[in-house]
N, C-alpha and C positions, 0 to 999 in steps of 0.2 A: 408644504406640499405633501407631506406624509399623511396628514389627516384626510386629504381629498382622495387618496387611493382606497380608503375603506368605505367611502360614501357610495351607496347604491339605492335604487328605488325599484319597486315592483308595481305592476299593473294588476288591479283587482276588478273583477266584473261580477255583479250581483243582480239577480232578478228581484224586483220589488213590485208590489201591487199598490197602486194609488187610486182610490175611488173605484176599485174593481177592475182596473185596467193594468196590464203588465207593462212595466218600464224597465229599462236597463240602467243601472247605476255603475258608472265607471269611476274608479279612484286610483290615483297615483299615491303610493305610500312609501315613505323613505325607510331606511334601516332602523330608525328609532321608533317607528310606528306612527309618525305624524302624517296626516293627510296633506299632500302637497296641492292636489287639485281634485275636484270632483265634477262630474257631468252626468246629468240625467237625460235620457233620450228614449223616445218611443221605439226607435228602430235599432237593430243590431246589424250594421252593415259597414262596409269599408269607409264610406263617407263620414259616418259618425265616429269611427275609430280614429281616422286621420285628423278630424277636427279636434278631438280630445287630446291626442298625442302632440299636436302642435304647440299647445300652451306649456306643458311641463318641459318640453325639449328646448324651448326658447330660454327658459330660466337656467 
């Protein structure tokens, strides 16, 4: 159980351009720098954020 107390993850949001259009790249990264989940979406709104956060929280 001691190892689990040091485990944490962060949410990262980056703007990227794909074919001249702006997209939002959301990533969940753990404390070791490994990407747990990534999600690319055209919109930056509550619905997109909740959809993304639902996947890593289930794990």
